[in-house]
C-alpha positions in Angstrom: 137.9 111.1 65.5 136.4 107.7 66.4 136.6 106.6 62.8 140.2 107.6 62.6 141.1 105.6 65.7 139.2 102.6 64.4 141.1 102.9 61.1 144.5 103.1 62.7 143.6 100.1 65.0 142.7 98.1 62.0 146.0 99.0 60.2 147.9 98.0 63.3 146.3 94.5 63.5 146.6 94.0 59.7 150.4 94.8 60.0 150.8 92.5 62.9 149.1 89.6 61.0 151.3 90.3 58.0 154.5 90.1 60.2 153.3 86.8 61.7 152.7 85.4 58.2 156.1 86.5 57.0 157.8 84.9 60.1 155.8 81.7 59.5 156.9 81.6 55.8 160.5 82.3 56.8 160.5 79.5 59.4 159.0 77.1 56.9 161.5 78.0 54.3 164.4 77.5 56.7 163.0 74.1 57.7 162.6 73.0 54.1 166.1 74.2 53.3 167.5 72.4 56.3 165.7 69.2 55.3 166.9 69.5 51.7 170.5 69.9 52.9 170.2 67.0 55.2 168.8 64.8 52.4 171.6 65.9 50.1 174.3 65.0 52.6 175.7 61.5 52.1 174.6 59.1 54.8 178.1 58.3 56.1 179.0 62.0 56.5 175.6 62.7 58.1 176.0 60.0 60.6 179.5 61.2 61.5 178.3 64.7 62.0 175.4 63.6 64.2 177.9 61.6 66.3 180.3 64.6 66.9 180.4 66.3 70.3 180.4 70.0 70.7 184.2 70.0 71.3 184.7 68.1 68.0 182.5 70.5 66.1 184.5 73.4 67.5 187.7 71.8 66.3 186.1 71.1 62.9 185.3 74.8 62.4 188.6 76.2 63.6 190.9 73.7 61.8 190.9 75.7 58.5 191.9 78.9 60.4 194.7 77.0 62.2 195.9 75.4 58.9 196.0 78.9 57.3 197.9 80.3 60.3 200.5 77.4 60.1 200.9 78.0 56.3 201.3 81.8 56.6 203.3 82.1 59.8 204.8 78.9 61.2 206.0 77.3 57.9 208.0 80.4 56.8 209.6 80.5 60.3 210.6 76.9 60.1 211.9 77.3 56.5 214.0 80.4 57.6 215.5 78.4 60.4 216.4 75.6 58.0 218.0 78.1 55.5 220.0 79.8 58.2 222.2 76.7 58.5 222.8 76.5 54.7 224.6 78.5 52.0 221.4 79.1 50.1 221.2 82.1 47.7 217.9 83.1 46.3 219.4 84.3 43.0 220.9 80.7 42.5 218.0 78.4 43.4 219.5 75.5 41.4 223.0 75.6 43.0 224.0 72.8 45.3 222.7 73.4 48.9 225.4 72.8 51.6 225.1 72.8 55.3 227.4 75.4 57.0 226.4 74.8 60.6 226.6 77.9 62.8 228.8 79.8 60.4 226.0 82.2 59.3 225.2 83.0 63.0 228.9 83.5 63.8 229.3 85.9 60.8 226.2 87.9 61.8 227.2 88.3 65.4 230.8 89.3 64.5 229.8 91.8 61.7 230.4 95.4 62.9 227.9 96.8 60.3 225.1 94.7 61.8 225.9 95.9 65.3 225.9 99.5 64.0 222.4 98.8 62.5 221.3 97.4 65.8 222.6 100.4 67.6 220.7 102.7 65.2 217.5 100.7 65.7 217.9 100.9 69.5 218.3 104.7 69.2 215.1 105.0 67.1 213.1 102.7 69.4 214.2 104.5 72.6 213.4 108.0 71.5 210.2 107.2 69.6 208.8 105.3 72.5 209.8 108.0 75.0 208.3 110.8 73.0 205.2 109.0 72.0 204.5 107.9 75.5 205.0 111.3 77.1 203.0 113.2 74.4 200.4 110.5 74.0 199.6 110.3 77.8 199.6 114.1 78.1 197.0 114.3 75.3 195.0 111.5 76.8 195.0 113.3 80.2 193.8 116.5 78.6 191.1 114.9 76.5 189.9 113.0 79.6 189.0 116.3 81.2 186.1 116.5 78.6 186.5 120.2 77.8 184.3 121.9 75.3 185.0 120.5 71.8 187.1 117.6 73.1 185.4 115.2 70.6 186.4 117.4 67.6 190.0 117.7 68.8 190.2 114.0 69.4 189.2 113.4 65.8 191.8 115.9 64.5 194.6 114.2 66.6 193.7 110.8 65.2 194.1 111.8 61.6 197.9 111.1 61.3 197.3 107.5 62.4 194.7 106.9 59.7 197.1 107.9 56.9 199.1 105.4 54.8 202.9 105.4 55.6 203.6 106.1 51.9 201.4 109.3 52.1 203.1 110.3 55.4 206.6 109.7 54.0 206.1 111.7 50.9 204.2 114.5 52.8 207.1 114.9 55.2 209.7 114.8 52.5 208.1 117.8 51.1 207.9 119.5 54.5 211.7 118.9 55.0 212.7 120.5 51.7 215.3 123.2 52.6 214.1 125.8 50.1 210.3 125.4 50.0 209.6 123.1 53.0 207.4 124.4 55.8 209.4 122.8 58.5 212.6 124.7 57.8 210.7 128.0 57.7 209.0 127.3 61.0 212.4 126.6 62.6 213.8 129.7 61.0 210.9 131.8 62.3 211.5 130.5 65.9 215.3 130.5 66.0 216.4 133.0 63.3 218.5 130.4 61.4 218.2 130.7 57.6 215.9 128.0 56.3 218.4 126.9 53.6 221.3 126.6 56.0 220.3 123.1 57.2 218.8 120.0 55.7 216.9 117.5 57.9 217.2 114.5 55.6 220.7 115.1 54.2 222.5 115.8 57.5 224.2 113.0 59.3 223.4 114.7 62.6 219.7 115.6 61.9 218.5 112.8 59.7 217.9 110.4 62.6 215.8 113.0 64.4 213.9 113.7 61.2 212.6 110.1 61.2 211.9 110.2 64.9 209.8 113.3 64.5 207.7 111.8 61.7 207.2 108.5 63.5 206.2 110.4 66.7 203.8 112.6 64.7 202.1 109.6 63.1 201.8 107.1 66.0 201.4 109.3 69.1 197.6 109.1 68.5 197.7 105.3 68.9 199.4 105.6 72.3 196.9 108.3 73.2 194.0 106.0 72.5 195.4 103.3 74.7 196.1 105.7 77.5 192.7 107.3 77.2 191.1 103.9 77.6 193.1 103.4 80.8 192.1 106.8 82.2 188.4 106.2 81.3 188.5 102.9 83.2 189.3 104.5 86.5 186.1 104.7 88.7 184.9 108.1 89.7 184.3 107.2 93.3 188.0 106.8 93.9 188.6 110.5 93.0 185.5 111.4 95.1 187.0 109.6 98.1 190.3 111.4 97.5 188.6 114.7 97.5 186.9 113.9 100.7 190.3 113.2 102.2 191.4 116.7 100.8 194.0 115.2 98.4 195.3 117.8 96.0 195.2 117.3 92.2 198.9 116.5 92.1 198.5 113.9 94.9 195.5 112.4 93.0 197.6 112.1 89.8 200.5 110.4 91.5 198.5 108.1 93.8 195.5 107.3 91.6 195.7 108.3 88.0 199.3 107.2 87.1 199.3 103.8 89.1 195.9 102.7 87.7 196.8 103.8 84.1 200.3 102.3 84.2 199.3 98.9 82.8 197.8 100.6 79.8 200.9 102.8 79.3 203.1 99.7 79.5 200.9 97.9 77.0 201.2 100.9 74.6 205.0 100.8 75.1 205.0 97.1 74.3 203.1 97.5 71.0 205.0 100.5 69.8 208.4 98.9 70.8 207.7 95.8 68.7 206.5 97.9 65.8 209.4 100.3 65.9 211.9 97.5 66.1 210.6 96.4 62.7 210.7 100.0 61.3 211.3 99.8 57.5 208.8 101.7 55.4 209.2 105.2 56.9 213.1 105.0 56.9 213.0 103.8 53.3 210.7 106.6 52.1 212.5 109.4 53.9 216.2 108.6 53.8 216.7 105.0 52.3 219.1 104.4 55.2 221.3 107.4 54.4 223.1 109.6 54.4 225.7 106.9 54.2 224.4 104.4 56.8 223.4 106.9 59.4 219.7 105.8 59.4 220.2 102.2 58.3 218.1 100.2 60.8 218.2 96.4 61.3 215.3 95.8 58.8 217.1 97.7 56.0 220.3 95.8 56.7 218.3 92.5 56.5 216.8 93.5 53.2 220.1 94.4 51.7 221.6 91.1 52.9 218.7 89.1 51.4 217.9 91.0 48.2 221.0 93.0 47.3 223.9 90.8 48.4 221.8 87.7 47.9 223.2 86.0 51.0 219.9 84.4 51.8 221.2 81.9 54.4 223.0 84.7 56.3 220.0 86.9 56.1 217.9 84.1 57.5 220.3 83.7 60.4 220.0 87.5 61.0 216.2 87.3 60.9 216.2 84.4 63.4 218.5 86.4 65.8 216.1 89.4 65.5 213.1 87.2 66.2 214.7 85.6 69.3 215.8 89.0 70.6 212.3 90.6 70.2 210.5 87.5 71.5 212.8 87.3 74.5 212.5 91.0 75.4 208.8 91.0 74.9 208.4 87.9 77.1 210.3 89.5 79.9 208.3 92.7 79.5 205.0 90.9 79.6 206.0 89.2 82.9 206.7 92.7 84.3 203.4 93.9 82.9 201.5 91.1 84.6 203.2 91.9 88.0 202.1 95.5 87.6 198.5 94.4 86.8 198.4 92.1 89.9 199.4 94.9 92.3 
């Protein structure tokens, strides 16, 4: 036993010496590499770098990221603003470019088809946000109870959010098939209506709701995660104090849970509102804007103006109007959100 202890002690000290030697070699290599880089740096550049302050060094490192941001986001916005005042057509790049003033904006604001698309977009945004918020918060409230198997069910609920919109769109097109689709047969089982007597994607009355159902199924888990973060941030001692005061569960929900989780709920509404206002891929995959123009949202109208009618200047004006509308509404909403957080 003594020999075994002595052997293990010797192994421990040998391993410790080995680690010390490795660390010494690593530090020496780093020093040599740093000196080599310093020697290879031209003297004028090296002197400038040594003379920079911490603030200047920070700007030196973030300048490439800012330049990339300007190139990817800001420049296209400025270019779109410029094109919105011209008669530019992308299919005629060599044609003479003429300034048309506010004519494109006037035509967009007086076009009944565009106003119909905006109304359709508002319909989608309202109902998807309402359903996603109600269902998402309810699921978050149930999962926050930490019942048996809540981690498993949380993972299952999050699956739709992880899927690609292309996969979701094709998956639900199959489910909505009148003859073989599972959705129609479930409705038939619950209501007694023949499954082939209605078509979700081909009906003027049902096609908007078909898209709302799919978007709600896919993005409710996202709202649930944000609401769950809000519920988990509420300190337990507040509920304990409420129980001491003999507050009922209903009273605790309305006086503690909902007010303290409200900023997170409003944040989820903001994110989903902006995303649903830009809804394009899901509508294109499911209905393509049809039947007729029943589900033609603003983004599809914008695409058709730009790449089917080739009225690029007019499409740019429409894009700027959408940007100003979303930015203005989001700014007002953020101010209301800040007031709620400061209460």
